[in-house]
Backbone as CSV, one residue per row, in Angstrom:
resi,resn,N_x,N_y,N_z,CA_x,CA_y,CA_z,C_x,C_y,C_z
1,UNK,-41.381,-87.955,15.926,-40.615,-88.700,16.874,-41.785,-88.851,18.305
2,UNK,-42.082,-89.854,18.483,-42.746,-90.149,19.456,-42.583,-90.130,20.607
3,UNK,-43.187,-90.243,21.952,-42.923,-89.607,23.284,-42.382,-90.952,23.770
4,UNK,-42.244,-92.233,23.283,-41.569,-93.297,24.116,-39.881,-93.018,24.487
5,UNK,-39.509,-93.695,25.611,-38.279,-93.560,26.097,-37.519,-93.928,25.066
6,UNK,-36.334,-93.024,25.105,-35.135,-93.607,23.981,-35.398,-93.224,22.481
7,UNK,-36.173,-93.076,22.282,-36.602,-93.070,20.643,-35.595,-91.945,20.047
8,UNK,-34.844,-92.357,19.005,-34.309,-91.085,18.640,-33.387,-90.538,18.710
9,UNK,-33.156,-90.869,20.043,-31.802,-90.320,21.232,-30.750,-91.426,20.936
10,UNK,-29.629,-91.160,21.000,-28.207,-91.875,21.178,-27.635,-91.302,22.379
11,UNK,-28.068,-91.252,23.594,-27.529,-90.463,24.781,-27.536,-91.720,25.683
12,UNK,-26.100,-91.265,26.308,-25.368,-92.458,27.387,-25.545,-92.478,28.740
13,UNK,-25.856,-93.535,29.759,-25.833,-92.629,30.638,-24.493,-92.138,31.591
14,UNK,-24.677,-91.626,32.627,-23.243,-91.469,33.156,-22.422,-92.456,33.536
15,UNK,-21.464,-92.350,33.430,-20.088,-93.016,33.934,-20.665,-93.711,35.317
16,UNK,-20.400,-94.666,35.326,-20.833,-95.717,36.646,-20.409,-95.007,38.291
17,UNK,-20.937,-95.168,39.308,-20.523,-94.517,40.260,-19.406,-94.945,41.672
18,UNK,-18.431,-94.212,41.244,-17.136,-94.540,42.062,-17.419,-94.394,43.508
19,UNK,-17.586,-96.116,44.370,-18.752,-95.627,45.356,-17.436,-95.798,46.485
20,UNK,-15.889,-95.704,46.286,-14.805,-95.650,47.425,-15.189,-94.711,48.184
21,UNK,-15.195,-95.268,49.406,-15.501,-94.872,51.092,-14.533,-93.774,51.542
22,UNK,-14.813,-92.876,50.860,-13.666,-91.612,51.165,-14.094,-90.187,51.370
23,UNK,-13.550,-89.559,51.276,-13.659,-87.995,51.559,-14.525,-87.401,50.258
24,UNK,-14.216,-87.849,49.071,-15.006,-87.617,47.753,-16.045,-87.929,47.372
25,UNK,-16.568,-89.208,48.196,-17.863,-89.910,47.879,-19.132,-88.619,47.696
26,UNK,-19.184,-88.383,48.765,-20.828,-86.608,49.059,-20.274,-86.302,47.456
27,UNK,-19.253,-85.424,47.335,-18.949,-84.981,46.039,-19.273,-85.483,44.444
28,UNK,-18.704,-86.621,44.500,-18.959,-87.835,43.273,-20.405,-87.686,43.375
29,UNK,-21.226,-88.669,44.270,-22.779,-88.464,44.442,-23.138,-87.672,43.564
30,UNK,-23.153,-85.960,44.071,-23.969,-84.993,43.695,-23.657,-84.834,42.023
31,UNK,-22.083,-85.370,41.835,-22.460,-85.083,39.955,-22.971,-86.116,39.057
32,UNK,-22.631,-87.168,40.021,-23.090,-88.345,39.432,-24.859,-88.238,39.496
33,UNK,-25.383,-87.524,40.480,-26.956,-87.702,40.560,-27.522,-86.576,39.449
34,UNK,-26.769,-85.672,39.538,-27.087,-84.636,38.478,-26.803,-85.107,36.935
35,UNK,-26.140,-85.960,36.267,-25.724,-86.600,35.461,-26.749,-87.257,34.826
36,UNK,-27.343,-88.147,35.984,-28.104,-89.363,36.068,-29.850,-88.743,35.684
37,UNK,-29.825,-87.393,36.059,-31.396,-86.845,36.034,-31.320,-86.169,34.655
38,UNK,-30.128,-85.417,34.014,-29.645,-85.060,32.985,-30.645,-86.054,32.370
39,UNK,-29.533,-87.022,32.102,-29.776,-88.795,31.347,-31.591,-88.591,31.484
40,UNK,-31.734,-88.988,32.661,-33.233,-89.143,32.822,-33.991,-88.583,31.939
41,UNK,-34.161,-87.364,31.831,-34.850,-86.251,31.096,-34.376,-86.699,29.696
42,UNK,-33.545,-86.383,29.225,-33.492,-86.460,27.740,-33.408,-87.933,26.801
43,UNK,-33.531,-88.953,27.969,-33.839,-90.177,27.657,-35.613,-90.513,27.505
44,UNK,-36.019,-89.550,28.409,-37.616,-89.235,28.590,-37.543,-91.225,29.430
45,UNK,-37.214,-91.371,30.379,-37.359,-91.998,31.588,-38.629,-92.333,32.295
46,UNK,-38.902,-90.869,32.585,-39.536,-90.852,33.106,-41.714,-91.503,33.061
47,UNK,-41.396,-91.237,31.371,-42.694,-91.782,30.852,-42.631,-93.378,30.822
48,UNK,-41.386,-93.952,31.100,-41.345,-95.256,31.258,-42.021,-96.004,32.618
49,UNK,-42.285,-97.363,31.964,-42.855,-98.034,33.534,-41.589,-98.138,34.233
50,UNK,-42.304,-98.658,36.145,-41.304,-98.366,36.933,-40.168,-99.012,36.654
51,UNK,-40.678,-100.309,36.661,-39.652,-101.745,36.306,-38.536,-101.054,35.165
52,UNK,-38.688,-100.577,33.886,-37.924,-100.163,33.389,-36.651,-98.898,33.639
53,UNK,-37.486,-98.005,34.642,-36.551,-97.285,35.593,-35.819,-97.483,35.996
54,UNK,-35.999,-98.368,36.975,-35.164,-98.774,37.891,-34.074,-99.764,37.172
55,UNK,-34.515,-100.658,35.988,-33.406,-101.729,35.274,-32.179,-100.175,34.783
56,UNK,-32.914,-99.343,34.288,-32.023,-98.245,33.711,-30.949,-97.269,34.908
57,UNK,-31.733,-97.029,36.229,-30.865,-97.059,37.694,-30.029,-97.931,37.472
58,UNK,-30.315,-98.901,37.588,-29.160,-100.093,38.104,-27.849,-100.051,37.293
59,UNK,-28.378,-99.924,35.722,-27.316,-100.088,34.775,-26.093,-98.746,34.858
60,UNK,-26.785,-97.901,34.995,-26.217,-96.807,35.365,-25.386,-96.498,36.445
61,UNK,-25.734,-96.763,37.066,-25.313,-96.713,38.580,-23.993,-97.745,38.744
62,UNK,-23.922,-98.726,39.027,-23.166,-99.937,38.511,-23.109,-100.627,39.281
63,UNK,-21.939,-101.896,39.433,-22.208,-102.881,40.083,-21.496,-102.694,41.252
64,UNK,-20.447,-101.423,41.551,-19.996,-101.349,43.149,-21.392,-100.921,44.117
65,UNK,-22.438,-100.209,43.092,-23.054,-99.196,43.838,-24.233,-100.327,43.905
66,UNK,-24.551,-101.457,43.120,-25.761,-102.441,43.032,-25.643,-103.372,44.471
67,UNK,-24.196,-103.197,45.286,-24.047,-104.272,45.874,-23.896,-103.388,47.402
68,UNK,-23.783,-101.884,47.245,-24.406,-101.088,48.351,-25.580,-101.326,48.274
69,UNK,-26.682,-101.031,47.464,-27.983,-100.608,47.921,-28.496,-102.111,47.821
70,UNK,-27.681,-103.401,47.683,-28.800,-104.631,48.219,-28.258,-105.079,49.862
71,UNK,-27.197,-103.932,50.348,-27.535,-103.789,52.000,-28.436,-103.017,52.484
72,UNK,-29.197,-102.171,51.841,-30.271,-101.514,52.680,-31.468,-101.690,53.157
73,UNK,-31.806,-101.244,54.029,-33.462,-101.996,54.460,-34.601,-100.966,54.231
74,UNK,-35.614,-101.228,53.858,-36.679,-100.627,53.607,-37.730,-100.919,54.552
75,UNK,-38.387,-99.289,54.999,-39.664,-99.466,55.765,-40.835,-100.111,54.697
76,UNK,-41.763,-100.831,55.353,-42.924,-101.567,54.763,-43.860,-100.709,53.989
77,UNK,-43.464,-99.425,54.088,-44.319,-98.915,52.717,-43.525,-98.234,51.735
78,UNK,-42.072,-98.608,51.683,-41.581,-98.152,50.742,-40.999,-99.319,49.878
79,UNK,-40.931,-99.165,48.553,-40.818,-100.469,47.290,-39.720,-100.406,46.883
80,UNK,-38.781,-101.354,47.682,-37.329,-101.206,46.739,-37.316,-101.422,45.433
81,UNK,-38.409,-101.660,44.792,-38.099,-101.931,42.981,-38.370,-100.685,42.902
82,UNK,-38.145,-99.263,43.404,-38.775,-98.172,42.996,-37.767,-97.263,43.077
83,UNK,-37.209,-96.886,42.163,-35.747,-96.466,41.658,-35.762,-94.675,42.966
84,UNK,-36.854,-94.226,42.880,-37.095,-93.013,43.602,-36.830,-92.981,45.304
85,UNK,-37.102,-94.300,45.802,-36.995,-94.692,47.131,-35.599,-95.411,47.272
86,UNK,-34.659,-96.004,46.117,-33.378,-96.263,45.929,-32.666,-95.243,46.145
87,UNK,-32.758,-94.187,45.322,-31.622,-93.300,44.794,-31.877,-92.780,45.873
88,UNK,-32.798,-92.120,46.846,-33.142,-91.543,48.397,-32.167,-92.202,49.203
89,UNK,-32.248,-93.745,49.534,-31.473,-94.262,50.040,-29.979,-94.036,49.881
90,UNK,-29.697,-94.065,48.273,-28.203,-94.057,48.282,-27.689,-92.915,48.287
91,UNK,-28.460,-91.923,48.364,-28.373,-89.988,48.569,-27.888,-90.429,49.994
92,UNK,-29.074,-90.710,50.698,-28.411,-90.749,52.267,-27.144,-91.356,52.764
93,UNK,-26.932,-92.627,51.973,-25.722,-93.239,52.380,-24.664,-92.449,51.702
94,UNK,-24.589,-91.624,50.527,-23.243,-90.998,50.003,-23.315,-89.703,50.568
95,UNK,-24.269,-89.220,50.961,-23.960,-87.779,51.599,-23.761,-88.271,53.217
96,UNK,-24.201,-89.044,53.994,-23.909,-89.230,55.231,-22.456,-89.738,55.606
97,UNK,-21.545,-90.240,54.392,-20.369,-90.705,54.502,-19.256,-89.550,54.753
98,UNK,-19.253,-89.175,55.954,-18.159,-88.213,56.363,-16.929,-88.656,57.100
99,UNK,-17.165,-89.863,57.224,-16.331,-91.012,58.124,-16.090,-89.974,59.632
100,UNK,-17.667,-90.515,60.378,-17.355,-89.723,61.534,-16.308,-89.827,62.548
101,UNK,-15.681,-90.681,62.658,-14.634,-91.260,63.213,-13.865,-90.061,63.390
102,UNK,-13.499,-89.471,62.080,-12.694,-88.179,62.025,-13.485,-86.667,62.356
103,UNK,-14.603,-86.594,62.564,-15.256,-85.360,62.448,-15.655,-85.183,63.662
104,UNK,-15.353,-85.939,64.507,-16.405,-85.615,66.270,-15.272,-86.695,67.250
105,UNK,-15.933,-86.255,68.492,-15.280,-87.507,69.234,-16.054,-88.478,69.540
106,UNK,-15.080,-89.336,69.783,-16.440,-90.245,70.656,-15.510,-91.289,71.690
107,UNK,-16.009,-92.323,72.064,-15.288,-92.584,73.678,-15.449,-94.168,73.123
108,UNK,-14.339,-95.153,73.749,-14.278,-96.643,73.729,-14.913,-96.809,74.944
109,UNK,-15.167,-98.214,74.920,-16.115,-98.758,76.359,-14.867,-99.049,77.036
110,UNK,-15.071,-99.195,78.194,-14.554,-99.451,79.614,-13.570,-98.225,79.949
111,UNK,-12.522,-98.577,81.039,-11.692,-97.750,81.809,-10.227,-97.873,80.953
112,UNK,-9.733,-96.714,81.077,-8.317,-96.931,80.660,-7.181,-96.790,81.808
113,UNK,-7.007,-97.849,81.830,-5.446,-97.314,83.098,-4.468,-97.258,82.506
114,UNK,-3.775,-96.337,83.128,-2.355,-96.165,82.805,-1.078,-96.105,84.223
115,UNK,-0.388,-97.524,83.432,0.499,-97.456,84.636,1.923,-96.696,83.712
116,UNK,2.657,-96.108,85.316,3.988,-95.428,84.847,4.740,-95.571,85.928
117,UNK,6.068,-96.366,85.167,7.393,-96.467,86.075,7.891,-95.264,86.856
118,UNK,7.538,-95.372,88.397,7.940,-94.245,89.040,9.514,-94.434,89.541
119,UNK,9.927,-94.779,88.558,11.604,-95.091,89.038,12.116,-94.344,87.613
120,UNK,11.656,-94.194,86.639,11.888,-93.219,85.453,11.855,-91.964,85.730
121,UNK,13.034,-91.134,85.288,13.472,-89.654,85.440,12.329,-89.180,84.628
122,UNK,11.182,-87.975,85.224,10.431,-86.978,84.931,11.383,-85.847,83.760
123,UNK,10.563,-85.597,82.699,10.960,-85.093,82.007,10.314,-83.423,81.396
124,UNK,10.771,-82.107,81.856,10.260,-81.085,80.981,11.092,-80.809,80.659
125,UNK,10.179,-80.401,79.103,10.841,-80.260,77.635,10.471,-78.626,77.587
126,UNK,11.596,-78.334,76.990,10.884,-76.757,76.878,10.157,-76.259,75.850
127,UNK,9.306,-75.104,75.854,8.161,-74.840,74.438,8.709,-74.666,73.514
128,UNK,7.988,-75.147,72.600,8.616,-75.251,70.913,7.730,-73.827,70.543
129,UNK,8.529,-72.854,69.520,8.286,-71.907,69.239,7.117,-72.061,67.724
130,UNK,6.070,-70.902,68.313,5.210,-71.360,66.854,5.064,-70.370,66.089
131,UNK,4.908,-70.733,64.457,4.971,-69.314,63.802,3.676,-68.338,64.502
132,UNK,4.211,-66.921,64.350,2.919,-66.001,64.727,2.203,-66.022,63.638
133,UNK,1.921,-66.633,62.290,1.052,-66.711,61.786,-0.185,-67.546,62.335
134,UNK,0.316,-68.516,62.642,-0.610,-69.726,63.325,-1.642,-69.542,65.086
135,UNK,-0.875,-68.446,65.326,-0.758,-68.062,66.581,-2.704,-67.788,67.365
136,UNK,-3.488,-67.082,66.601,-4.783,-67.107,66.559,-5.866,-68.619,66.500
137,UNK,-5.122,-69.461,65.545,-5.866,-70.320,64.891,-5.676,-71.333,66.136
138,UNK,-4.214,-71.480,66.539,-3.622,-72.224,67.651,-4.482,-72.000,69.072
139,UNK,-4.683,-70.970,69.555,-5.864,-70.397,70.649,-7.222,-70.862,70.271
140,UNK,-7.759,-70.847,69.240,-8.824,-71.043,68.700,-9.044,-72.680,68.898
141,UNK,-7.979,-73.360,68.634,-8.305,-74.631,68.702,-8.079,-75.668,69.736
142,UNK,-7.215,-74.481,70.664,-6.830,-75.266,72.011,-8.351,-74.838,72.911
143,UNK,-8.984,-74.096,72.441,-10.159,-73.639,73.337,-11.014,-74.609,72.966
144,UNK,-11.305,-74.909,71.330,-12.169,-75.771,70.810,-11.940,-77.358,72.212
145,UNK,-10.670,-77.732,72.033,-10.096,-79.327,72.853,-10.506,-79.010,74.179
146,UNK,-10.412,-77.698,74.627,-10.806,-77.506,76.099,-12.428,-77.605,76.562
147,UNK,-13.240,-76.843,75.509,-14.775,-77.452,75.536,-14.798,-78.779,75.307
148,UNK,-14.235,-79.362,74.567,-14.923,-80.492,74.235,-14.098,-81.555,75.401
149,UNK,-13.617,-81.276,76.262,-12.859,-82.368,77.622,-11.699,-82.846,76.921
150,UNK,-11.255,-82.675,76.249,-10.047,-83.589,75.620,-8.902,-83.118,76.271
151,UNK,-8.486,-81.882,76.387,-7.644,-81.360,77.527,-8.212,-80.464,77.964
152,UNK,-6.862,-80.104,79.134,-7.669,-79.261,80.214,-6.335,-78.277,80.682
153,UNK,-6.815,-77.507,81.013,-5.969,-76.200,81.495,-5.757,-75.959,83.440
154,UNK,-4.315,-75.998,83.200,-3.689,-76.742,84.266,-2.785,-75.210,85.021
155,UNK,-2.883,-75.127,85.795,-2.139,-73.427,86.943,-0.695,-73.652,87.445
156,UNK,-0.629,-75.073,87.856,0.320,-75.552,88.394,1.694,-76.591,87.654
157,UNK,2.816,-76.388,88.007,3.725,-76.697,87.796,3.698,-78.248,87.579
158,UNK,4.103,-79.117,86.648,3.930,-80.937,86.572,5.032,-81.392,86.422
159,UNK,5.170,-82.520,87.098,6.282,-83.204,86.954,6.946,-83.654,85.308
160,UNK,6.103,-83.572,84.288,6.370,-84.005,82.914,5.558,-82.804,81.985
161,UNK,6.286,-82.715,81.118,5.940,-81.933,79.949,6.305,-81.865,78.533
162,UNK,5.805,-82.396,77.694,5.893,-82.370,76.690,5.406,-81.360,75.385
163,UNK,6.274,-81.387,74.643,6.140,-80.781,73.318,5.011,-80.407,73.142
164,UNK,4.463,-79.487,72.101,3.512,-79.391,71.279,3.773,-79.261,70.028
165,UNK,3.288,-80.130,68.737,3.612,-80.038,67.290,2.150,-80.015,66.532
166,UNK,2.345,-78.943,65.983,1.576,-78.176,65.363,1.776,-79.020,63.743
167,UNK,0.815,-79.220,63.200,0.640,-79.657,61.506,-0.604,-78.499,61.037
168,UNK,-0.337,-78.260,60.003,-1.214,-77.302,59.164,-2.265,-78.125,58.213
169,UNK,-3.337,-78.612,58.416,-4.087,-79.147,57.589,-4.113,-78.687,55.964
170,UNK,-4.701,-79.760,54.850,-5.024,-79.083,53.683,-6.446,-77.674,53.918
171,UNK,-7.208,-78.128,54.684,-8.204,-77.329,55.327,-7.453,-75.824,55.812
172,UNK,-6.635,-75.569,55.888,-5.909,-74.750,56.769,-5.838,-74.635,57.725
173,UNK,-6.701,-76.209,59.054,-6.960,-75.945,60.047,-5.751,-76.729,60.535
174,UNK,-5.712,-76.318,61.858,-4.805,-76.926,62.528,-4.563,-78.450,63.494
175,UNK,-3.840,-78.933,63.406,-3.897,-80.782,64.065,-2.923,-80.162,65.209
176,UNK,-3.184,-80.705,66.081,-2.483,-80.032,67.455,-1.768,-81.407,68.246
177,UNK,-0.934,-81.586,68.321,-0.073,-82.870,68.807,1.330,-82.555,70.032
178,UNK,1.174,-83.936,70.850,2.429,-83.484,71.542,3.448,-84.718,71.392
179,UNK,4.730,-84.400,71.745,5.706,-85.348,70.698,5.845,-86.074,72.440
180,UNK,5.474,-87.880,72.051,5.390,-88.365,73.279,6.315,-89.389,73.614
181,UNK,7.509,-88.997,73.302,8.618,-89.871,73.158,9.331,-89.774,74.859
182,UNK,8.752,-88.854,75.840,9.313,-88.700,77.111,8.401,-89.849,77.752
183,UNK,7.271,-89.421,77.260,6.312,-89.897,78.237,5.905,-91.871,77.648
184,UNK,6.470,-91.672,76.824,6.130,-93.593,75.936,7.611,-94.163,77.118
185,UNK,8.451,-92.994,77.359,9.667,-93.987,78.577,9.137,-94.296,79.603
186,UNK,8.372,-93.487,80.541,7.416,-93.623,81.510,6.538,-94.483,81.412
């Protein structure tokens, strides 16, 4: 058996990468990359010419990823036909996809002005009881939201008081919301 690529091997590349932009993309990428590197090693692609390596990479990664790759921009010193440059761009894309809209707070341009109907009766709702098991987590989340400037602590009575609603996420973190029915009426 000579040292040429693919000689004597009946090894298939990994299944095409599912590029659906969701929270599973970083993990799918890590698995696909590992499988591709195993395929590349066993098929001896590193000894093949660059054009052949790129063709095998595109064949393996699939149509969805090729469409995504076609949108990448490259620096003057980066060759878009060098599979190592492309795989680094794909990795940055896939691992960077953590949907920042839900990871941190952003701001919208402009100023939001809320109008309140002063003829509407104000409502002070009673406090909902929280399960004792979430008290510590609840306090930590309130502190985090206060530090981010999302909410602020007040020490004086107000005309409107909404009830807190908590939801436990799959990650065991808490999502803290309010029940806005009375606020929406005003």
